[in-house]
N, C-alpha and C positions, 0 to 999 in steps of 0.2 A: 801187605807191603812191597809197592815198588822197588824196582831194582837200587833207585837210591835214594827210594824216598820213605818218611815214617808220622804215620801218621796217628794225632795224640784228641783222643777226648778230653775235655773236663768239666763235672761233674759239678754244678753251682760255679761253674769259676768266669762270669757275668763282670767280675772287677779285675780279675789275674792275667790284664794286657800285659804288663813287665812281666808277668812268670812265662807266659808263652813267647815272647820275644826272646828271651836268656836259652830256651830249648828252641828257637829258631836261630836264633846266634851259632849257640853249641852243635847243630844239625849242621851247621854252612860249616863247620871248621876242621865237622869232621866227613864232608866230600855228601851233606844228604842231605835235600830238602826236608823240612819238616812240615806238614799239615795240619793246619792245630784250627778242631770246631771245639765249641761250647754247650751243651747241654743244660738250658736255666730254662727261667718261667718266661715265654714271651719268645717272640722271633728278632729279636733286635736288641744288645744293648750295647755297652762299651769294647765287648771282643769283636764286634765286627771289622774296628782296626784292622788286629790281628789275619785275624783267621773268618770262620762260618758261625753262624747259631743254630742248636735244632731245636726247637720249642717241646719245653722236660711239662713230663711231669710232677703232680707236688711229692716229693720222697717220701709221704706217707700212705700213698693211691698204689691201692693192691694191684693194679696193672704197671707200677715201673718195671717193677724188669723183668717183665718180658717185652715191652716197649726196652727199654733199656739194650739189650741182645739183639733185637733189630736193627737197631742203629748202628750198632756196634759190627753186627754185621752187614748191613749194607753199605756203611764207607768203609770196611777194609782198615777196623782201625786197629794199633801195635799196642797202642799203648792206653791207658785209661784214668786220669788222673782226678780222681776227690780232694773237692775244696771244702768244702761244708761234711760241717758233721754229722747232721743225720741223714745224708745220701751214702754215710758209709757204715754206718750204723746197721740202717736200711740189705744190702750188699754183705754187710758181717752175718745179718739174719737170716740170712735164705742163702747164707753158705756161698755166695759168688763169687770170685776171688780173679776178676779179670786182670793182666799181666800189665802194671804200671801202681796199682795197689802197693800198700802194706797192709806184710801178714803180719800174723802171731796171734797171740793170745788177748787178743783185743776187747775184753771185757771190761775190763779195770777201763780201757781208758772210754768207757760207758756213763759210768754212775761213778759221781766225787766217794760213795760211801762205799760202795767197791773195790774204787782205788785205796782206802783206808784204809780196809784191810787186806788190801795183798800187799801193800808198804805195812801194813803189822805181818805178819808173814812172812815176811823176806826181811826182816831188822832194816826197812829203808826206814830214815826220821821225815816226816811230815809233821804238816800244824797239826795240833792237837786240840779233837774236840771241846767245848765252851757248856759246863751243865747248863740245859735250861733252864731250872730250878733255883740255882745258884751258882751261877754267869756272874767275872768281874765284867762290869762294862766297858769303853763299846767292844759286840762282840760282831761279828763277822760270817752272816748265812749267804749259802748259795743254792740253787735251786739243784737234786740233786743229780740232775738231769741237762742241765742247761748249759750254753755254748758264748761265747762270745762278750762272755761278764752277763749278760743278759741278767736278769734278777739279784746279783750281787751287789751288797752291798753295807754299810757297816748298819750295828745297830746300838742303839745310846740307854735304853730302858726298855723292862723287864715289858710294859703295853706293848709299846710298838714291838717286839719280842713275839708274844704271844697272837697280834694280830697277823704279820707277816706269816708266825707257824701254823693258820690257821685257813690261809689262806693259798699255801702250797705246800709241796715237799722240799722240806728246805735242808744243807744241815746245815751245823751251825760251833763255829771256828773260832776258836780262840783269837782277837786283830793282833796277829804281827806289825809294827813299821818293821817294812828293808827296803834291799834292793829286790826288785823281782828278774829275774833271767832268763833269758826262754834261750835254750837248748837245741840247734839243728840239729838231725845224724842225719848220717843216709848208711844200713849194710844192704851188702850189695847180696847176690841168690846166694852166696856160698855163706852165707852167714858171719860173715866179716868184715868189722866198723869202719868204710872212709873216711866219713867228715865227724868231729865233733865240736859245732861252736858254739860256743855262747855270747849269747847280744846282752847287756844291759837294756832290760824295757824303757827309756828315758821317759817318751807318754806315749799315752793311750785312748785313747777316744773313739767307741763303740764297742772295745773288742778290739779293736786291730790296730797294733803297734805305727805310730807318725815318728820319733824316732826313736834314732835305736843304733847303740856304737859296740863291736864284739867285742868281748875283754879278755885277760887269762880262765885258763881252764881247769888253773891248778885245783878250784876249790871243785869246782861241780865233776870233772873227770871220771872219777872212779864210782862216784854215785850214779850217770851218767847212764855207765856200761851196766854197772849192778843191772841198775833195770832194764834195759837191756837184754840184757841175756836170762833174763826172770821170766817176761814178755815173750821171748824168742822175734822178735820184730824183727822186719826185714824189709828196708827199703825205706823212706824219706817221714820222718817221722819230726813235731817238735818237744821237748820236754819244760815244762815250769816248773822255774826251784823261786822259793825268796829267800835272800842269805839277812836272818833278823839285823839290826841295830847293833843289839848291846850280845854278836856270837858270830864266829865265823861256820858255824853247823849250817848248812845249805837245809833246808824243806824241802821235800816233793811237793807241790800241789796239784802236776796229771798230766799227760800225757796223749799228743795232738796225733795221730796214726796221718798225717796226709804236710805238707809244707803249711809251717811255720807265716801271714801274712809278712812278716819283717827278713824271710830268708836273702832277698837282694840284696841282706846288705853284707850275708855270709858271701851268696855271692861272689859279689864284687870284693868281700877280701883272702877271695883266692878258692873258696870252700867249691865249688863248681858240680855242682849237686845235679845241676838238669847234664849237662855232659857227663857223669856218672852212670846218668839212668838210661841215657841213651846206652854209652858202652856196655854197658849190661847186658841192655836187650840183646843190642848185636852181636854180643860173643864174644866182645875185644877183652882186652886185660883193664881190670880194672885199679891205678892205680890210690894211693894211698896221699891226700889232700892235707898240707897243711895251711891253718886260716890265720893270718896276720893280724895282731891287739890292733882294736883304735881308729878301727877303721868306723867311720860317722856314717850313717842315712835317716835322711831326713825325707819324710815324705809328703805329697803335695795332691792336688786338686787337680783333674786336666777334665779337657770336654774332647768328645765325638758325636761331631756335628752330620749330618747323615740329610 
């Protein structure tokens, strides 16, 4: 780090232009220049609108960790912010913990079956499993280790269920109709929660939230704190819940130990996690931030011309 600069590397951040801009804005407000790099496939992406890109290796490459360490050292990176699930799992498995990454017991974050066992062992309500042979249809299946909703789908018949189960490692859950809630959180290095911001996921495309609105935290706050505490989570994360149409009891779905795609809604509502992360890194006081309810976010496509 220079005298008044912070260097940040976003892993898989080719589309996270606005997130990088929020870090740059937060740095400017604190009197620091935030220099942003992106580690992703290829040497160009939309990210070059706000920073520079490093041509990266596949997340499953055996050379990924040594290459990342070289890049971090060469660019004098201060904070590393993973934006995609596969690289988080690779780093966690290799016991690599760069500053900026979320930390804790992350094993339940990588497998839905492990997360379900975690929930049962800590008394956390979650979506019930459906029996394979005697299910009431429809049911909902998800790849055990999937992300971004890839492969998740509603199944209507036992024949279709059998076909899907024979083609991959899925978990089978009861189909729950309800409101999906994302909760953006930030836990500082001292282990104290500084932001808790629930958002309704109003419209999702390809696993990415397109429309979202901040909402009252009363239904999910205590459950969120229970999960964070059980995981000993620190850093930025996004928890997913569903509130069934016929109940006010939130059911835990998953925990993503990274910024969620809709976190900009939280930032706009007062939950300035980028600024808190910079304050935490700089060793300055990290306040608790309250988030305003009813702040609406709409996302759209924009082009970067090279």
